[in-house]
Every structure is written in structure tokens, then in C-alpha cells.
N, C-alpha and C positions, 0 to 999 in steps of 0.2 A: 656903278660908280665905286672907284677904289677908295678904301678907307685909309686916310692919311694919319700921320702921327698926331697932328692937331686934333683930329676927330677923337682919337683915343684920350687925349688930354681933357677934352670937353666931357667925355663920358665919365672919366674918373672924377672930375669936378662935380658932375651931376650926382654920382653915387655918394660923394662926401656930403653934399647938401641934403640929400635924402636921409642920410644917417643922422645928421644934425637935427633935422626936423623931427625924425623919429625919437631921438633922445629928448628933445624939448617936449614933445607930446607925452612921452612916458613920465617925464618929471612933473608935468602940470596936471596930469590926470591919474585916475586909479588904474591898476593893472587890468581891471575888468574891461577898460576901454582901450588902452594902449599898453601892452606889456613891454618889459625891458627887452632890448635886443638880445642880451645874453640868455635870457630865459627861452626866447624863441629858437635861437640857434642850438641851445642844449637839447631842446625837445626834438628839433629837426635831426640832429646827428644821432640821438637816441633811437628814433624811429628807423633810421637807416641801419643802425647796428642790429636791432632786433628783428629786422626784416619786414616790419609793418609798412614802411614807405615803399619798398620794392613791390610788395604784394598789391598795395593800393595803385601804384603806378601801372602795374601789369594789367589790372582789370580796366582801368580808365583807358589805357593805350589800345586795348582790343576794341572797346566800344567806339572810340574815336576813329580808329583805322577802318572798321567796317562801314561806319557812316560816311567817312571821306571817300572810300572806294566806291560806294553806291552813288554818291554825289558826282564824282568824276566820271563814273561809268554812264551816267545819264547826261550830264552837262556837255561833255566833249562831243559825243555823237550828235546830240541835238543842236549844238552850236554850229557844227560843220554842215549839218543838213540845212539849217537856216541860211548859212552863207551861200549855198548853191541853189537854194529854192527861195526866190524873192517873195512870192506870195505868202509862204509860210512865215518868212521874216516879218512882213508887214502885219500879218495876223497876230503873231505872238509878241512882237517887240514892245507894244505898250504895256502888256501884262508883266513882261520881264523888267521893264523900267520901274514899274510899281513895286516889284518884289523887294527892291532895295530899301523900301520904307516900311516893310512888314515888321511889326513888333514880334520877334521870334518867341519871346517868353510867353506871349499871349496864346500860343499854340499848345502850351504844356497841358492845360486842363482838357483841351479838346483831344489831344493825343492820348491822354489817360483814359478818356471815354472810349476811344476807338481801339486801343491796344492793351488796355489794362495797366497794371503797374509793374510789369515784368521787364525783361531785357528788351523786348520788341519796342516798348514805349521809349526807353532811353535811347536806343539806336535811331528810332524814328525822329525824336526831337533833335538829336545831333545831326541827322541827315538834313532836316529842314534848315537848321542853323548854317550848315555847310553849303547847301544848295542855293540859298538866296544870295550867297556871296559868289559861288563858283560859276554859275551860269552867266551872269552879267560880265564877269571877268573874262570868261572864255570868248564871249562876243567881242569884247574890247580887243583881246589878243588877235582875233580873226580879222578885225578891221585893218590890221597891218598888211593883210594880203590884198593886193590891188585887184579890183574887178577886171582890169585889163589883162592881168596875168591869167585869170580864170577863163576869160574870153579867148585868149590866145591858145590856151590848152584845148579848149573846145573846138576851135578852128583846126587845130592839128589832129583832131580825132580822138582826143582823150575822153573816156566816159566819165560819168559822175563819180563812181567809186575811185577810179584812177586819179581823178582830179583832187579828191579829198586826201587820199593816202600818199600821193607822190608830190603834191604841190601845196595844198592848203595847210595840212597838218604840219609838215616839216618846217614851213616858214613860221608858223605861229607857235610851234612846240616850246621854244625857250620861255615865252611869256605865259603860256598855259602851265608849264611846270612851276614857274614862279607863283602863279595864282594858286596852284594846288598846295604849294608849301605854305603860303600865307593862310589859306583856308584851313589847313591842318592845324596850324598854330592857333587860329581863332577857335577851333574846336575845343581846345583846352580851356578857353575862357567860359565856355558854356557847360563844361563838365560838372561844375559846382551846382548848376541847376538840374541837370539830367539825373544826378545821383542822389537827389534829396529824398526820393520816395522809394521805399522797398529795395534799397541797395545794401548788400552785405559788405562790399569792399569797394574801394575807389577813392580818389582824391576828394571828389565832391562829398562822398559819404563821410570821410574824415572831417571835413569842414562842418557838415550839418550836425553830426553827433557831438562834435566838440562845442559847437554853439549851443546846443540844447543842454549841455552839462555846464555851461559857463566857463569853459576852458579857452579863454581868448588866445592864449599863447599857441594852442594847437590850431585854432582857426587861422592865425597868422602863418603857421607852418604850412598849412594847406595852400593858402594864397601864395606864399613864397615858392612852394613847389611848382604850382601852375605857372608862375612867372618864369622860373628857371627852365622848366621843360619847354615852354613856348619859345623862349629866346634861343635856347640851345638848338632846338629842332630847326627853327627858321635860319639860324646862322649856318648850321651844318648843311642843310639842303641848298641854301643859296651858294655856298662854296662848291658843292657838287654840280649844281646847274651851270655855274660859270665855267667849270672845268670841262663839262660835257659839251657845252655850246660855246667854245672859245671863239668861234667865227663870229658870233653875235655880240659878245661882250668885250672883245679885244679892242 
């Protein structure tokens, strides 16, 4: 859907309202609860200048990228396999529907027991958070591919692999890519949890250590960074997807 001038006006109004609410909260409470906007933005730009924010961003980015790649690498082939194999679809679909209601953060202690408190645990947690969104989204995207089209390809002599690579995936690719972009942005919301234990760098580590030291302004900086990175990535990837798949979104 194309963004109109009116949409941008609404977004600006929303930002102004949020800024007013922030100012009211800061005026009515102590800085330990809601810091002043000026203090937060000063800390934010200071961390950019001294390189701390870039370093934290780099570590978090690597963790999220690895987890997202693993999630997509399993979700897309499994989704395509379920599309062409109805017994497998009937077997797994109830479990996949239930996945949407899984409390992802509840897996954190369990993953700590399985993988320890190092990088493997952080990536495993981000993988779970990504996978429970990605696989159901892939299946929804594949629902756009009519069974009649698959049956026609089979009648024409197309094998299973050829059907997936030349028919199913190309048709569903635009929405699968959109799902991946959304999943990647969602990964940033879980980074604050993933990096609370035994992390030396990262946005989540910045939030956790700042909270432990009572530095509320830095906690807000970390939250602000996650929001900005998520929105920017989602915006950029959606622009790229719409340019690549013009035939679908025109």
C-alpha cells in the first residue's frame, strides 16, 4: 500500500503526541523513572560519537542475522515441503498453529540449561523467537499458491523439486521476503532479553547494565536504538522488496 501525504501527517502528529506525553511524564516523575528527552538524546549522540553505539549495534546485528538466517533456512524449505506433501502438512499444522502462542521468553531458562550462557544460547533464543513467527508466516504466504496450479504442473510432468523451485517459491517469494523482513525487525525486540546474561557488548547488554546502575537515561537510549533500528530496517527492506517484485505490488 502506497504511503500518502496524509499518512505522513498522521505520523508526525503521533510523534508530537508521544513527545508531549514524554515531557508530561518527565515533569511529573523523578528522572529515575522518566528522564528528560534532552538527557536521553545527549547520551544517544555521545554514544555514537565515542563508538560505543556502533560497537553495540555490530554485536547485536551479528547475533540477530545468524538467528534469522537459521530460521529462514529451516522455515522456507519446511513450508514448501508441507505445501507439496499433504500428509506432512496435516501432521505438523496443529503444532505450527500452537507455536504462535508460545511464550518465547519462557524458553530462556531452558536454553540456558541446554547451551550454557555463551553465544550459542543467545543465538538459540533469537532463533526460537524468529522461528515461531517465520514458519507460520511462510505457510500463509504459500497459501497464495493454488493447489490447482501445483496439480497442473504435476500433470505436465513437473517433479516435486521443479514444482517448488519454479512455481511455488516464485509465486510466494514476495510475501516470504516481507515475512523475513518483519521477522528480522522483531528480532531486535528480543535482543534486550538475549543479551542480559554474560554478554560483553550489544544493545541488550547496554540496557541491562544501565538498568543495574540506575542509569535510566541510558536504558531509554537502548530502547530508542532498538526502535530506530527496527523501523529503519523494516522500511528499507520493504522498499527493496517492492522494487524487486514490482509485478506483485504495482
